[in-house]
C-alpha positions in Angstrom: 0.0 0.0 0.0 3.0 2.2 0.4 2.8 5.3 -1.9 1.8 8.9 -2.6 -1.8 9.3 -3.9 -4.2 11.9 -5.3 -7.7 11.9 -3.7 -10.9 12.9 -5.5 -14.4 12.9 -4.2 -17.7 14.2 -5.4 -18.8 17.5 -3.9 -20.3 20.7 -5.3 -17.4 22.4 -7.0 -15.2 19.3 -6.7 -12.8 18.4 -4.0 -9.7 16.4 -3.4 -6.3 16.3 -1.8 -3.3 14.1 -1.3 -2.4 11.2 0.9 0.8 9.3 1.7 0.8 5.7 3.0 4.1 4.5 4.4 5.1 1.9 7.0 1.7 1.7 8.7 1.3 5.5 8.8 -0.9 7.7 6.7 -1.0 11.5 6.4 -2.4 14.1 4.0 -4.7 17.1 3.4 -7.8 18.0 1.5 -9.2 21.0 -0.3 -11.8 21.5 2.4 -9.1 22.8 4.8 -8.5 19.5 6.6 -5.3 17.8 7.6 -5.2 14.2 8.7 -2.8 11.6 10.1 -3.3 8.1 11.3 -2.3 4.5 11.1 -3.2 1.5 8.9 -2.8 -2.2 8.7 -2.7 -4.5 5.7 -4.9 -7.6 6.4 -3.9 -9.5 3.2 -7.2 -8.8 1.4 -7.8 -5.2 2.5 -6.2 -2.2 4.2 -7.9 -0.7 7.2 -7.1 2.1 9.6 -8.1 5.2 11.3 -7.5 8.9 10.6 -7.7 11.9 12.9 -8.8 14.8 10.8 -8.2 18.4 12.0 -9.4 21.7 10.6 -7.0 24.3 12.3 -8.6 27.2 10.5 -12.1 25.8 10.0 -13.3 24.2 6.8 -15.8 22.0 5.1 -16.4 18.2 5.3 -16.9 16.3 2.1 -20.7 16.3 2.8 -20.7 20.1 2.8 -20.9 20.5 6.6 -18.9 23.5 8.0 -16.3 22.9 10.6 -15.5 25.8 12.9 -12.0 26.9 13.7 -10.8 25.2 16.8 -13.2 22.2 16.6 -12.0 18.9 18.0 -10.3 16.6 15.5 -12.7 14.0 13.9 -12.0 10.3 14.1 -12.5 8.6 10.7 -12.1 4.8 10.3 -11.3 3.8 6.7 -11.0 0.7 4.6 -9.5 0.0 1.2 -11.0 -3.2 -0.3 -8.3 -4.0 -2.9 -4.9 -2.7 -1.9 -3.3 -4.1 -5.1 -5.3 -1.6 -7.1 -5.8 1.0 -4.4 -8.4 2.8 -6.5 -10.9 3.7 -3.7 -11.1 4.2 0.0 -14.2 4.1 2.1 -14.2 6.7 4.9 -16.7 6.2 7.7 -17.7 9.9 8.5 -20.1 11.0 11.3 -22.8 11.5 8.6 -22.2 8.2 6.8 -19.7 6.5 4.5 -17.9 8.4 1.7 -16.1 6.8 -1.3 -12.9 8.5 -2.2 -11.1 7.8 -5.5 -7.4 7.2 -5.2 -4.9 7.6 -8.0 -1.3 6.5 -7.3 1.1 9.3 -8.2 4.3 7.5 -7.0 5.6 4.6 -5.1 7.8 5.6 -2.1 
C-alpha cells in the first residue's frame, strides 16, 4: 500500500487532496481545509485504519458541513478493499460512508 496518492471525491465544485501511506502511517490534506494523520494495517485482502482529521482554520467536510475553527479533530475509520489496485477508499464519516477515488502518483 506504500505510496503517494491523489484523492478525488464528489462535492459541489469538486474536492480532493493528497495522501501518503508508508510503513503503517498515513498523512495528508484536502481542499476543504482538513489535515489528517493516522495508522493503517494490511490484512492481506484489505487495508484498514483510522485517521484523525483536523481543521485548524475551520473548513468543510466532504458532505458540505462546515467545521468551525478550533473544533476537536474527527476520528475517521477507513477501509481499502483491494490494496493491489488501491483505487478507492471508504471513509466512515459521522454522517455516513464516503467513497474517495485514489490515484497512485508515485511509489515511495
